[in-house]
C-alpha positions, 0 to 999 in steps of 0.5 A, spaced: 667 286 116 669 286 108 665 291 104 663 286 099 656 284 096 655 276 098 651 275 092 654 279 086 661 280 089 661 288 088 666 291 092 670 297 093 673 301 087 679 306 087 679 312 083 680 319 083 676 325 084 677 331 080 675 338 082 673 344 077 680 347 078 683 340 076 686 338 083 686 330 083 686 327 089 685 319 091 678 317 093 674 310 094 667 308 091 663 304 096 657 299 094 651 301 097 650 295 102 645 293 106 645 288 112 638 284 111 636 277 113 636 272 107 634 265 107 640 261 105 640 253 104 634 253 109 637 257 114 636 265 116 642 269 116 644 276 116 648 278 110 651 284 107 647 285 100 648 291 095 642 295 093 642 292 086 641 285 088 635 287 093 632 290 087 633 285 082 630 279 087 637 275 087 636 275 095 630 270 098 628 273 104 625 269 109 618 269 111 615 273 116 614 271 123 606 272 122 606 268 116 611 262 119 606 261 125 600 261 121 603 255 116 605 251 123 598 252 125 595 250 119 600 243 119 598 241 126 
């Protein structure tokens, strides 16, 4: 599975780690991805989203099961 946020597209970036003795080695910086359930086009899907998108509110979370059942009971 790709290490990419489905909302902002943030992905792995390569760089170099530099020690105190200035030894240079390659390294990768990976985004802080979380697998969350999100409401996309009216369908609940599990997607990988970075922590920044979760905090900023870009992800629309599905209603809780308890609340959804209460709404169904109120309708019918």
